N, C-alpha and C positions, 0 to 999 in steps of 0.2 A: 321159462322166460322166452319171450318172442324176440328174435334177432331183427334188428332194423336193417333194411336193405342198404342203408348208408354205411354200414360197417364194411361192406365189401370194397367200395371204392377207396375208403381210407386204407384198408389193408393192402389193396392193390398198389397204391402209391408208396406205401412203406416197402412193399416187395420190390417195386421199381427202384427205390433208393438203394436197396441192397444189390440189385443188379449193377447199378452204376458204381457202387462201392467195390464190387468184384472186378468190374472193368477197369476202374482206376488202379487198383493194385496189380492187375494182370498186365497193365501197360507201364506203370510207374516203376515197379521193382526192376524189371529188365532194363529200363532206360537208365536207372541209377547205376546198375551193375555195368552196363555198357560204357557209361561215362566215367566209371571208376571214381565216383564221388566219395569223399570222406565225410560221412554223415556226422561223425563226432566233431570234426572241424567246423562243419556248418553250424552245429548246435553251439559250440563254444563261441564262435564269432558272431552268431546271429545273422549270418549271411542268408540271402534268399535262395531257395532251391530253384535253380534255373534248369528247366527241362524243355525239350522241343515243344513247339506250340501244339502239335497233335497229341502230345501226352498231357500237357497242362490243361487243355480244354476239357478233358474228361474229369480231371480233379476239380476244375472250376464248376462244372455242371453238378458234380456231387455236392459241392458247397452250396450251390444255388437251390438244391433240393432241401436244404435246411433253412431257407429264407422264406419266401412267400408261401410255400406249401404249409408252413406252420399255421397260417391263417386258415387255410383249407381244413386242416385237422380240427381246429377249434370250432369252426362253423359247422362242419359236417357232424362232429360229435354232439354239438349243441342241438342240431336239428334231430339227430337220432334220439337223444335223451327226451326231447319234446314230443317224439312220436311223429315227426313230420316225414311221412312215408309216401307221399304222392309221386306220380310219374314225373312231373316237371322237376321236382327237387332231386330225384334220382338221376334224371337226365343231366341236370347241371353238374352233379357230383361226378358222374362218369365222364362227362365232357371235359371237366377240368383235369381229370387224371389222363385222359387221352391227349390233351393239349400239352401237359407236362412231359409225357413220354415223347411226343413229337419234338418238343423243345429240346429235350436231352439229346435225341438222335441228331438233330440239326447242329447243336452246339458241339457235340463230341466228334462229329465227322467233318462236314464241310465248313461249318460255322459262317454261313453267309449272314452277315449282321442284319440286313434289312428283313430277311426271311425270319431269322430268329426273333427280332424285335416284333414283327407282326404276330408271330405265334404267341409271344409273351403277352402282347396287348390283348389278343383274343382271350387268353387264359385269365388275364386280369379282369376283363369284362364279365366272363363267366363266373368267376369267383365273387365279383361284386354282386351279381344278380342272386347268387346262392346266399350271400350274406343278407341282402335286402329281403329275400323271401323268408329266411330264418328269423330275422329281426321282426318282420311283420307278423309272423306267426307267434312270436314271443310276446308281442304287445297286446 
């Protein structure tokens, strides 16, 4: 079976999601311990876990990697199944992955909203073009 080059950007974004997962727990667990939070009490009362912004941003980004990127996974895998292996499609897929990594780094570190929004907008446009290219090939 011939591997589609689109599988690599899909796996790269999955891998990046795991990087953010590790980063989230590497920052969150020490913050919870330092704050001496009673997790059982939070669970019983349904209270929101309040952590410093620099800790919460990493978890927020991890959650964001389970939102729009799901569209990327569906479109990239559809393109791979259809055998859409041209340079433009591959460039769009890798560009989306790069933009999502950049988005993560901005959100998890400085979180400058307009910078983050601009990066998100670029990623959305790239994803839209990848979708249109895949849809056109399917029709």
